[in-house]
N, C-alpha and C positions, 0 to 999 in steps of 0.2 A: 381730319380730314381723311387719312389714311383707312380707318375703319369706316367712313360714309361710301367712300370708293370701293370697299372690297364688299361692303353690302350691295350696293348698285351692281357690281360685275356678278355677284351671286345672286342678284336677282334675274339678271339677264340672261345667265346661264340656265336658270330654273324655267324661266319661260321658254327659251330655245329648246330645251329638252320636252316640255309639254307640246310644243309647237312640233318638233320630229315625230312625237309618238301620235299626234294628231292626225298629222300629213300621212304617216305610213299606215294605220289603222281607220282609214275613213268609213264613214257609215255607208254601206251599199244599197242600190237601188237599181230599177229598171227603169229606164226614162224612154221609152218607144212607144209612140202614140201616133197614129193607131197601132195595134197589135197584127202584124200579118206574120204569115209562115207558122202560126202555131200548130196548124195541121199536117206540116211536113215531117213525113217518116225519118225519125233521127236514130242512129246507131250511137249509144253510148261507147265512150273510148275513153281510156285512163292510159297515160303516158308519163314518163318520169324526165324531170329536168336534170341538168347537168349537177346540182347538188344533192340529188334525191328526193326534191318536192314531186309529190304526184299532181298531176295537174288532169283535169276534167274537161271532156271535149264532146262535140256532136259531130258525127259524120253523116252527111244527107246526100245520099248517090243520085246523079242527075244521069242525062243521057249520054254525054260526053264524059271521057276520062278526065278532061281538063278541068283543075279543081283550084278554086279559090279560099285559100286560108282568110277568115273574118276575125278581125281582132278589135276588141271593144275598148272604150276610153276609161279614163280615171272615175273611180266610184261605182263603174257598170259591172257589168257580166255577159255571157255569151248571149244570154237570152235578149239582149238590146240589139242583136245582130241580126236577129230572125227576119225583119223587113226587110234587110238587103239581101238574107238569103233567098226570101220569096221571089224577087223579081230575078236573081241570077240563075234559080232554080228554074223557072218559067224559060228561061232563056237555054235551058239544057244543061248548065255547069252543075258539077258537083261540088258540095260545101262541107268546110271543115271550121266549124265554129268552137273556139279555144277560151276557156276560164282563165286568164293570167293568174299567177299565183295570189291566195289569200283573195281571192274574188270567186263568186259563185259557189261552185262545188270542190274547186281546186284547194288543195292543202297549203300551207304557208302562215306564216305567222305575220307578214308586212309586205305591204306594197312597197317594192323598193325605189319607186321614181324612174322606173327602166333599167336601173343597174342588172337586177337580176332577171328582169322580165324577157331582156334580149335573149336570154339563155332559153327559157321557155319557148319563144318562138322557134327558135334554133331547132329544140327539140321536136316542136309540131312538123315541121318540115322535114326534118328526117324520118319521122314516123311515115308521113305521107310518101314519100318517095320510097318507101317499102312495101305498098298496099298495090296487088296487083290491078286494081280498078282504077289507078290515078297513072297519069302519064306522068313520069317523074321530069319530064322535060317542059312540061307544058302547066306551070305552077304560077298562080297569081294571088296577091296578097292584097288585101281591102281592111283599112283600118281607120279609125275615127278617134281624134284628139292624140291620146297617149298610144292608141293603136297604131293611128297614121304615122306617127314618128318611127314606131317599131317597125311598120310595113315597110319604108325607107330603108332602114339598116338591115332588115331582112333579105332585101333584095341586092344589096351591097355585098352581104354575107354569102349568098346563096345563088350559084349560076344558074341554077333550074329555074329560078323566077324571072318570069317572061313579062308580067305586068303588075304595076303596083296603083292604087288608087289613095291617097291620103287625103282624108278630110280634116280640115282644121288642125293639121299637125303643129308643132311647136320646133323651132329653129334648134333648140337647146334645152335641156332638162333647166339649167339657171334662168333661162328665158321664160319658160311655164312657171317656176316657183316665184321670180320677181312678180311677174305678172298678176298672182293669184294670191299671194302670201296674207295679204292683208284680208281678202275676201273669206279666207277659209279661217284664219286663226284671230282675226280684230286686231293683230299686232302691227306695228310699224313695220313694212319692209327693210329699212335701214335702221338697225344693223341687223336685226333679227334674221331676217331671210338667209343671208350667207351662213350665218352661223349656223342655223337651222339645219342648212344643206349638209354642211361640214359635219355636224354630229351625226346625221343620218348616214353619210359616208362611212364615218369610223363604226358606228354600232351594226352596219348591216355589211361591212367590208366590200364596198361598193365606189366606184368612181362617177362622178357625174359628167366629168368629161367625155366618156366613153359614149355616151349618149348626146351626139350633136347631128342630127340630120343635115343642118346646114353645111357642115364641114365634109360628112361622108358620102353626099350625095354624088359629088362628081367622080366616085368611084363606079358609078351605074354603068354596064356595058350590056348591049344586047336586050334592055329591059325597058319597056315602055311606062312611062311615069305620068300620070294624072295627078294634079294639086286642085283640090276643091276648097274653096274657103270664103267665108262671108266677109264682106267689107266691114260689115258692123260687128263682126264678132266681139263680144265683152269678155269673153274667157282668155282666148288668144288671138291676138292682134293679127290682122291680115299682113303686117310687115313681116311677121315671121314666114310666111306663105313666099312673100317676095324674096326675103334672104335666101330661101333654099331655091326658087328658082333661078335667081341668079348664078347660083353655083352648079345648077344641073347641067350636064354635058349637052352639047347641039346634037343634031338639030332639034329646035324646040320652039313654040309658041305660046304668047301671052295673050290669055283672053280678055282678061281686066284692064290689060293696057290700052285696049280699044275703047273703054269704057269712059265717058265723061269725067273729067277730075273731080267734078262737084259731087259724084257718088262717092269718093274715097273718103274714108276718114281722116 
């Protein structure tokens, strides 16, 4: 019996190690259709995150010094934000499109599920505040999914951020992992998801609890926040957006609260 239990435990740990590797080294692609913004003039920029990781970015100058930092989602890269850059640039804004670590052209061995990516975003905002063609007190952050969660955290950390648009943001890393663990690994979420998360934390020296927009959004001051979420989102439940909204400071207005309940999942 003891030998059987040890074998099962060893198999479970091996599966969790495989899942941790798969989650932090995903296949990347561009999921932006139709492609807009390809013709925008882009200035290549390199910057360094807190741990020395070199990050690639594009600066797209607009008519205004007001600048929006654009953050892509999990398995994507800065190219996926070109469509958003196109309509914002048409409105006169300057844009800064960042490749998070281990994505696109940026260096890095692994995606750390927001643990180190939070430092990448901080490095981007610090860089933007040094540019003479950027108003350091008029910064915005637009993010999708993982990028949406990071956008909220960036606004909490950086007083100069005046506006955030977060599309399909998750309430916490644990929530995102639990919802998508089986989708990406084909393994049962219980108990593999939590074990995989713990192994990822240990291997990359990060803490999942540091990335919880639901908890930190209450710290927002002097920053407008727009949450966008599809009610039938199959990746991150709209319940995560509702959880963030409930903790967001007043004054606030809920658009989906006015929708008929029959449209809610």
